[in-house]
N, C-alpha and C positions, 0 to 999 in steps of 0.2 A: 392475218388470222393464223394461229398456230395449229399444226396437225396434231391429233391425239397420238400419244405414245402407248396408249393402252392396247394390248393384244387381245384379239378375240380368242376364246376357247376353241380349240380344233374340234369340229364335229365329225365323227366317224359313225356312219350308218351301216350297220351289218348285223348278222346274227350273233347272238350272245354265245360264247364258247360253252356256257354251262347249261342254261335253260333252253337255248336254241331259238328264242324268240327274236324277232327282227326289231331293232331300235337303235338309239344313240348309245354308243359304247363308251366306257371310261377307261382311262389308262390304268392298267394293273401292273404294279411293281413285281418283278420276279427276281428275287424273293421280295416280300413286303419292305417298305421303306425303313421300318424300324429293325429290320435284320441287316443293317449295314449297307442298305441299297439306297442311299439318299444323296449321292454325289454324281457328278457327270462321269460318263464312261465311253470308251471307244468300243464300237461294236462292228461286226461284219455279218451280213446276211447273205442270202442266195446270190445277189448281184456282185457283192464284193468278193465272194469265195468261188463261185461256180461260172457265172455268166461272163465269159471272156469278151463278149461283144459289148458289155457295159462300160460306160465311161468311169465307173467307180470300181472296176475290177481291181483287186489286190489292194484296195485302199480301205480305210476305216471311216465310219460315220460317228459323229459325237452325239451322244444322247444326253442332254442336259439334265434329264429327269431320272437318270440311272437305268438299270436294265429292266426291260419290260415292254408292254405293248397294249394296244387297244383291244380289249377282249370281252369284258363283261358288261351287261347292262346295269343301270343304276341299282335295281332292286337286288341282283345277285351280288354286286360289289358291296352294298351296304350289309346284306345279311351275312355273307361269308366273312366280311371284315369284322363285324361284331362277334361272330361265333368262334372264329378260329385264329385270326391274326395275332392277337395279343400273346396267346399261349405258344404259338410257333416262335414268336419273337423272343419270348423268355427262354425257350429251348435253345435257340441260336446264341443268345448272349451267355447263357451258361456254358454252351459248347466253346464259344470264343474264349472265355476265361479259362477253361480247362485246357484248350489247345495252347494258350500262351504259357501255362504253367507246366505243361508236359515236357519231359526231357527224353522220352524214348524216341529213337530215330526212325522206327518203322510203324509203331503202333501208338494209338492214342486211347487212354481208358480214363473215364471220369465219372463222378457222381452227379445225378440229376434229380431235381424235383420238379416234375412236369405233369401235364394233363395229356397223355399219349394219344387218346382218341382225337382230341383237338388238333394235335400236331400232325397226325397222319392224314387227316382230312385236308389240312392246309397244303401238305405236300402233295397229295393226289390232285387237289384243285390246281396247283401250280403246273403239274403235267398236263392237265386238261387245257389250261390257258396256253401253254407253250406250243401245243399241237394245233397248228393252222389247218390241218387236214380235217379235224373234227372226228377222227376215228376214236380216240380215247373217250370223249364225252358220249359217244354212241354205243360204246361197249356195254353189254348187259349189267344193269345195276348201278353204273357210275352216277348218273345224274340223281337217281333216287337216294343213293347213299350220301352224296354231298349236299343236296337240298333239304334232307331231313337231318338236322344236327344231332338228333338223339339215335339215329339208326346205327346199328352194329352189324349190319349186313354188308360186310366188305366184299366188293365185286370178285366173283370167282374168276380164277386164272391170272389175277394180277398180283405181282409181288413187288414190294418197294424195299430198296437196299440203300445203305448209307456208307460213305467212307469219309475219312478225314481229308480236308483239303486246304492247303495253304498256298495255292498256285495263283499267280497273277492272271493267268489265262483262264477265261470262263467259258462255259458251254450252256446253251440253251437249245437243245435239239429235241424237236417234236417226234411224234410217233414215226418210226421208220422200220422197214423190214431189211435186216442185214444178213448177209451170208457169212457164217463163221464155219470154217472147215472142220472144226471139232463137233459142232451142234447142228449144222445145216442152217436153215433159215430162221432167224430170231426176230422177234418183235420187241423193240426196245425204244426208250426214250431217256434222256439225260439232261439234268440241270446241276451245275456246280457253282457255288458261290461261298467263299469262306464263311464259316469254318467246316462246312460239310458239303459234299456232293451227294446227289440222290440219283438213283438208277431205277428206272421202271421197266418191268418185263411183263409180257403177256403170253402165257402158255409157252414160256421159254425160260432157259437157264440165264443166269447173269454171265458177264464176260470172264469173270474169274471168281474164285472161292474166297477171296480176301474181304469182300463186302460184307457188312452186317445187315442180316435180314430183319428189318424193323416193321414188317407187316403186322406182327403181333401186337403193335401199339392198338390196333383196332379192336382188341379183346377187352379193353378197359372201357367202362362206360363214359359217356360224354360228361366233361366238366369234373371228373374224378381226378384228383391229384395223387401221384404215387412217387415213391423214391426208387430209383433204379441206377444200376451201373451200365454204362455203354462202352464197348471196346470196338474201335474201328481201325483199320489200317490206313496209313498215309498213302495215297495214290496221286502221283504227280501228273497233272494235266499240262500239256505243252503244245497241243494242237486241237483241231476241231474234228478229230476222228472219234466217233462214239465208241466208248468202251476200250480206248486205247490209253495206257498210262506208261510213261517212260521208265518207271521203276518197277513194274510188276514182276518182270523176270527176276530182278535182284530180290524182291521180297519173297517170291516163291522159293528162291533158293535158300533162304534163311531157315 
């Protein structure tokens, strides 16, 4: 008798990162698969980076499914996937094409034809999913804004920034409170994956003035396509320290 080689789907029972209800969670790609996140990747989490007692400290784990985590219930996954993902991926693919054609060593500038509201909602959703603490999803207005695709009530106190990114190193850092000697305690989160890195702030400034504030994407109504120019600085990511870029000092001096 031959043993079956069919693998059972992994079941993760937790609270959904978006609606908060308990249930079976689906694997959420960060960013979505259609945004160049569809191949195996080496990742490091808390055990590999911080827990020196762990047998995996200093090592990498291989994620065959790409960058992501179990985070959303089936309903939230299906709804947000239908509402936001395709338009975010179109934005990403246009960004990648512009990035490859760009010749400026410090800045990227390109033309886009996108649905800004759909894009910014997907980006905020990604930050909500990346945040294992649940702080972002519980900030005033976040759930309501993301679960109502036509809502234009972007949550107060939150800003989202973008920068050009061609780094091999990737970051997916959930909500954290960081002390910066220039600004004091800052509430930040960061996700980077070519061609863009995204930076979340809550009642805090960004780590530098080179990032493009794209919070204004939320001022365009849902599903409305517009043409726009976007200029962002190249920021080199070489470690897992949030807000740190190896070339920021060089760029600032230009």
